[in-house]
Steps between C-alpha positions, in 0.01 A plus 500: 500500500144440625353826374666460161357149464153632587531771234612246240204276578265796460655598166477145366137474610421816307673355198287183506180700545570741213687290247281585201624768258345846532176559313561616146855362485552330165650152500793619292577782740470267796743255348747772410482662843544175689788409273689798638631293787579182312861392505671295235277644227671618183544876515645739248728781607318814597791739442815556301836629615623806314791742524492790743256766384600802703186514715528631855454157653778358281740758639423369847561136410780366286341184361365482149146627446195269479208582272189338652209395280189541717286304252746212526478521880125451471530225237735310730250512785697749709233771479123466520276533192396857424157454657654409835784752509335775705359254751839338547673838522279589796573169669874555467459842658361319803792258503783748454389760753607322823824391331583862418395617845748253647772617262442871562838646611311746723328219691571473873636257594676424173460148361850384401537426128124539452552633146633153408189286442508130414205349312492128574275195491495165674499297177526568128201607291351733763516819288810645665654656186160636392460662841855635495464662157164661575606621844805654334284682244270627772780634720660670199187717466573658838634856497765436765627151420699319232537122462776259407359160410759243613507146365590313818408159358852389419391148405220586256550870416164548333500881515847516345386279212175691444689828478758351262785570744655151526840623384508812718689525832280495807456408866734200509771696318473776761549246776799333335679817391532772769639739238159517331267779610126445539411790269729368227298182443144621563313529169261795452176430313266693275245514785570805720615411849566132420841335463618138496786320672535163321603183680841506333730216404386172656705352781473167680571681827219754465363415846836571661535821302159624618595413859837673480623805688529671161123458448424637846725802445358556151142498631586746777680729256223497240228553760676800656614650170147584385231445766228586245604221264327163537686183409245232420653150503329224302621191688487125454242300704575482873434127535691393190832685520752606760556827309153632591551451874838673483355791301216537752762560769646790299176679404320744728143398407350175372194459275378139480277418202240228567290346221134472597375140508843384392771553760469244782443669833790314662731614219416863578556447872833327431607785270412759763710311753804561279482879526585734786179634653677793658473637144174603334351196323203527263286232333332561164226260389531451124231378256220567745152556358326720756313826541661713767323830554493692172790303355421173321824324580531235231874490555458496874733789571232688690492208746819593676637423842793671659701341780679702765661423834285627782630668814449181699702300247195328349440477127216736412314478170281786393331607182690771316339844505 
């Protein structure tokens, strides 16, 4: 863990040195952008569930269709203000590329279940759901990939609520009822290449369900069924729930969101200790105000570190290409 701790210290030092907003950023925009990662704030739904509409993606998935309001996404702090959109889009290109390289079915050697990616955080309020939504949108723009956004936070299913899918079957229903098929409960959306798997009906034994043999078999089946489909899991915080640790054991890649000048260093180290480092593990620094090359990374997504297991068994941390 030594190299990871060194990288975290370096990232936090950068955050303290560059904590002022970018020049020209209006106070209102700054407040709205930083509010993107706030938890517990009142948020309106950003979508409505409608009947099947006959589109090609609906034929693939059997769940009811979701009409997404992009303006509502932005109003709820889940997308950047218009002025920052192109900058953030470029930063997400930097983030997604090594994730997709790892998930490439033609990669040798193959990373098992690498198209199942869990987006996690150590604590709440780190910007995990914001990161998950924007990473999903970025991957969906790829020519060769589609994305299913999975609400893996079975305790506080924020994505399910935002998309108005509280009463729809989802992940927990799949785990409880083996007769249900994955495609039958996935909900296509009005955004090409994006679909949603809600959390499903709440269950007091959600941790046990996520740790079950059924979950393991389901993940293996989904991963193999379409190697060019990414499942992006929005999880609960690693240090606050047992569900997150269990889900991390099922996913093939882990993305840990760290809030600049907010997440205690020891909390990040403790969270990283809960995941299997034989898998690719990435850290994304959120709410960082820094200039990195040609990209002014207000959101911090350009300041990215990617963890991989070296040949000698040591944790190596390198800057993403």
